[in-house]
N, C-alpha and C positions, 0 to 999 in steps of 0.2 A: 658690232662693238668691234670683234677683232681686229676687222680687217679695219677700221678708225683708227684704236692705236698704232697698227703698226706706221699707218701715214703720216702719224703724228710722229714718230719718233724715228722717221724717215728723215722730217722735214726740217727735227731739231738735231739733227744729225748723228741719234745717241748708237746706230748699229757699227758706228768706228767703235765703238769702247769694247767689242765685242770678235774673237777671230774667226774662224774658220772649225767647221767639225765636219763628219760623216752622219747623212744621215740611219747611218747602219747602225745600230747597236752592240756594242763589244760583246754584250753579256749572250745576247741571244741570237750574235748574226743575222741580222732580219732588220730592215728598216721600220723604223718607227712611225711613220706617213707614209704616203703613196708619194708618187711620181707627181701626180696629177696638184697633189696639196702644197710640195715641197714648191711647183712652180709657182703658184698658186699665191705661196707665200713672197717667195721673192717677187714677184714682179710690183705684191701690193708697196714694196722695200723700193722699188724700183733700185735692186740690184741684181749683180747677172749673176749665174751661179750655174755650174753644170753638176748633175746629178752623180752622185751622192753628196760631192762637198759644197756646203753652207755657210754661209755666217751661224757662227754660236748661237748669237743674240735671239735670229727667225724661229731658229730649230731646237733653242733647250728652251726659249719661252714659249713664245706662240706653236711652235710643231708638239711641241707635247704635251699643253690643257688640248690639244686639236686630238691626240693619238691613241686609239683603243687597244694596242698591243699590248700586251699581260707580258710585264720580265720578270724575270727573280724577286726583285724589291716591289712590284703591285705596277701600277698607269704614270708611266713619265708623267702627269701632268699634277700628281695628289700630292708634288713637293710645293705645289702652286696655290691646291685649295686646302690642302688638310689646319694649315697651318704653323706646326711643328718648323719648318722651312725660318719663315718666318717671324717668329718668337726667338727659335734660335741667334738669328741677327738682328734680337733688343725693337720687332715692328710687334703692331697686335696680329691676332692670330690673321683677321682675314687680309692685310695688308696688300698680297699678292691675288686675287681676286681679281676677275675683270669689272666685273662689275660697282666692286668697292675702290678701286683704282679711275673706272672711268667717273663714278657719280662726285672727286674727288677735282677731275677734269686732269686726269695723271692715266698713266699709265703702268700695265704691269710691268714692261722691261725700264721706265724709268724709275721704278720704284725702288726693281732686283739691282740694276747697275748699283744706283746712288749706295743703296747696303751691304752692298757685296761690295766690288772696286776696291775702296782704300784698304780694304784684309791684305787683300794683295799687293798695291802701291805704297802702303806704310803699316805693317803691321805691330802692333804694342797692346801691350797689357791690357791697358784705360777700356781699349775695345772687345776686349775679350780674348786673343790672336795668344792662343798655348805654344802650340808647334811649327814651324815652318819648315817646307823643303823643299830647294833650290836643285832643278836636274838642266842636263842643259847637253848638248845634240854631241857626242861621242869627237866631233872634231871640230869642236870649236875653240875651246881653249888648253893648246899642248903644251903637257907639265913642263919644257922648259923656257916655257915665255915667264920670270919671275919677277915680282913686282907690277903683275897688270892691274891695272885700276881693280875696282871693286864691282861687283855685277851690274848696280844701278847707275857706275859710269860709262855703264859699255854700249855700245849699240850693237851688239850679238844678240844669239836667240836662247831664253831660257824659260821654264817651268815652274810655276810655283804654285804647290800645294800649303794650303793655310787651313789649318783646326781650330773656329771658333768656338770656347767652351765658358763663357760668364760664369761667375758663382752668380752672379747677380736673376739671372735669364733661365727658362725653363730648356734643354737639348743642347745640342750643339750642333751645328754643322762643319762642313768643308767646305771650300773654296778654290776654284783651279784655274789656273789663267797662264797667258804665255807674253814671254817681254821680245817683241820685235824693234828690230832699231830705235829701242831708248823708250818706246811704248809699252806700257802695262797694256794688255786685254784682256776678260774674262772669255772661259770657253762654259764654268757652269757652276753651279752651284747645289751643293742637297743636303739634306739632314742627316746626324749621324745616329745610329741606334746605339755605337760601342766604340768612342772614340778610339780607348786604346786600344780596343782588335787590328781596327783598320791604321791605326800608326805601325801596329806589330807586323800588319801585311803588308805596307808601305815600305817598311823594314829590309823586309827579309824574303818579298820577289823583287824578280829583276826589274833594274830599273827602265824604264819605257814610257812614252808616250798614251796617256792614260784617260777615259773620261770620253772616249768618241773624237777628242782632240785630231784636228788636220794643221796640219802645213803646206803653202804652198810648193815648196821645196821639200816636204816630208810623208809619207800618206801616214794614218794611224797608227798607232803602235808601234813604229820604230822606237828602238834603242835611245834610250839616253843614258848618261853619268851622271850619282850624282854627284852639285856642284859645293851644296851646302846643308846643314841641318841643325836646327838648334830651337832650344828654349826661349820665345822672350821676351827679355827681360824691360 
């Protein structure tokens, strides 16, 4: 079932909406799936990848569903199975389960992309977006260039964190992605038990690439600088 969904995603070009990620989880400093699983997923998707960096959609969706590695936050795949993230994004709790997606002729990645990507591309109050952080590579926007176009109009590389917490839904979620060459791509999404605490940590900890994100030009956990922070109006 999983490999069939991956092939469907590949045929539809859905992995293009996802950035790069490392399979080495930053919380435990260990891979969440094996080399063989990593290779099998990318082969099914028709994607070329070199361990440990691969497509974030494959790794964070299907790889996490395969993972049996316990992290400080439990099993990686629980975010897709337990319903908390789906509800926070306005869907039925079973929406991100493999069998539920398959029964409707969908894929899990298709549903996750449709639910999460708009929170990065165009955050808004009606969709429950409450706080947005934009971070950039330190050498991408020198301070001596006044009048530079807004982030959405440039082709540089910057990361966006959106905290989603709608008053008419249960729970909260964090959606994370990177804009490269004028296109926003997803890295990950997960439920938040303590949105305020998460925002406090992001405000006080060193600004860097997070959540196992990777770039072709920069490794995971590379330092960034805060570009913008806002409450969505």
